[in-house]
N, C-alpha and C positions, 0 to 999 in steps of 0.2 A: 614384353614380360620375360623375366629370366626363366630358363628351363632347367630341369634337373639334369645334372651331369650323369650320363649313362656310359656303359662299356664302349659304345660306339662313338661317343662324343669326340669331335676334333675341334679344338679351340684355335684361335688365330695364331699364326706363327709364319716365319719365313722358312720354307723347307726346300732343300735342294739335294739331289743325288750326288754322291761323291765316289771317287775311286782312290784307293791307297796303294802305294807301291812299296813292297817289302824289300829288305836288304838282300833277300835271296830271289829277288826278281819275280814275285808274284803280284798279280793285281787283285785287290779285294774290293768288294762293293759295299756301299753304306749310304747313310743319309745324315744330314745335319738339320736340326730344327732349332732355329734361333728366335728369340723374342723380337717382336716388332718394336718394342720400346727398349729401355735400358736393360743391359745384361748384368745379372748379379753374379753368375758363375757359369762354368762349363762342366758338364758331366759326361765322361766317356764310359760307355756301357759295354761290359764284357759278358756275353750271353751264356746260357746253360749249354750243356754238352750236346753237340749236334747229333751224336749217335742216339740220343733220346728225343730228338725233335727240336733241340735248342737252336736259336737263330736270333738275328737282330730284331725280328718281330715277335719274339716271345712276349707274352701279353703284358707283363709289368713294364717292360721297356717301351713297347708300342704305346701303352696308355700314358706313360711318363712323357714320351715325346709328343703325344697329342695334347697334353694338358699343362705341363710344367713351364714351357716358355711363356704362356699367357698368365698362368696362375702366380708364378714366382720369379719370372725373369730368368729362368735357368735354361741355358742352351744344352741340347742333347746331341751327342755324337754316337750313332749306332753303326755297327758294321758286322759283316759276316766273316768269321775267321776262315782260314783256309779250308776249302772243300765244302763249305756250308752254303746252303741255298735258302732263299726266301723270295718274296714277291719282287724284291729289288734286283734279283739275279743271283748267280752263283759265283762265289769267290774261287779263284784258281787254287790249285794245290790239293794236297791230301791231308786229312785230319791226322794229327800226330799226338793225341792224348796230352796236349799241353806242352810238348817239347819244342818243336819248331814254331809253335804259336807265339813263342817269344818274339819273333820277328814281326808278327802281326800286331802285337801289343805296342811294340816300339814304333812301328809305322803309324799307328793311330795316334799315339802321343805326339809324335813329330808333326803330324797333320794338324792336331789341335793347336799347336803353337805357330807353325809356319803358315798355315792356310786359314784357320779360324781365328788366329791371333788371340788365343785364350790368355787371360791374365789371372785367372783363378780356377785352375783345373783340378778336378777331383775325379777319381776313378771308382766305378762301382762294378762289382762282380756278383753274379748270381750263380750259385751252385758251381759247376765247372769253371765259370768265370771268376769265382773267388780264388781258386787255385791259380789261375792266370794272373790275377792281381797280386797275390802274395808272392808269386815267383818272379814276375816279370815287369811289374809296374813300378820300378824303383827309381825312375828318372827323378832327379832332384827338383825338377820344376813342378812336380805333382804335389798338391797341398796335403792330400791324405786319401785314404781308401775306405770304401763302404762295402761290407760283405753281407749278401743276402743268402741265407740258408747254406753256410759254408760246410761242405762235406769233408774237407781236409783229406782228399783222396791222394793227391800227388804232392801236396805241400809237405816239406820236411821240417824237422825241428830247427834245422839251420836257417830256414826261411823265416820262421817266427822269431828266432834270435836276431836275425838281421833287422827286422822291423823294430824289435825292442831296442836295439842299440841306436837305430836311426831316430826314433822318438816321434816321428810324425803321427798324427791322429789316425786311429783305426777304429771303426765302429762296426759291430756285427749284430745283425738281427737274427735271433735264434728262435725258430718256431717251436712251440711246446711239443707238437707231434711231428717233428721233422722225421723224414725217412732215414736220414744218415747221421745227424749229429743233434742230439737233444740238449737242452740247457745244462743239465748236470754234467754231462760228458764234455760239453763245450767249455765249461769252467775249468776242467782239468786240462783239456788239450791246449787251451790258450794261456795256460798259466805263465809261460815264459814271456808272453807278449804283454808286458806289465801295463802299458798305457791303453790297452784296448778297452773300449766301452761295450760290454755285452748287454744287449737289450733283449730280454726274454719276452716272446710274444705269446700270451695266453691264447689257447685254442688255435694257434697258427699251424700251418702245414707248409711243406716244402715248396709247393707250387703257387701259394698265395692266391688261390682261386676265390673270386667273389669281391664285390665292391668294397665291403668293409676292410678286407685285407689289402686291396690296392690303395685305398685311402690312407691306411696306416703306413704303408711303405712310402708313399709320396710325402706324407707328413714328416716322417723321420728324415728323409732326404732333405726336405726343405728346412727342417730344424738345424741341420748342419750347414747347408749352403746359403740359405737366405731366410734366417729366422724372423726377420721383420715382416715377411710375407705371410706368416701364420695368423690365424688359422686358414687353411685352404678352403676355398668356397666349395659348396656342394651343388650350386646352381650357377648358370652363366647366361 
């Protein structure tokens, strides 16, 4: 009998620990969760700010890794940026507020192609991770980026202009009650990024707590990467 999918549910996937080596010679820890069957896409996850507890196991990413390989054939690559620790271990280096993390993002993208052999790679950032995506995930092999609760803390106008000229798809999920950037302000701040799809989430909050919020995020990811796999199941 199928069982209700719960916060602790872990669906079938091939999971393996990984290490990444950055251009400035740091070792970062992470994990790949791949579908047992056909792969529809690969999603590289850039986590929230480690100074506030963000890491590769931040709950949306952990639940995505636990569910999306089986539900939607999406492979998940998660890792800890420099100086960040989780159950998988601690990455070398020192947090740099998104500056030297450029090397971390580039190392992860190279891993996705060189080791995971990705052929349809997307990058998702959450909070601090959205600034990393907008600033550093510019590799031309990346198909597009997804932004969860973007605060636009360190992203400059020039970064938004770069993506506007580049033209690749950018989707942003903006919670109604976000702590940093609410829908009305997001519309103004992202004005130069003309191709962006802004999805305003009624009653949403920055941390996406609760199963309805998790289901909405995973659905929006799947809508972009593997739309034929919708609707996502609520039982398994």
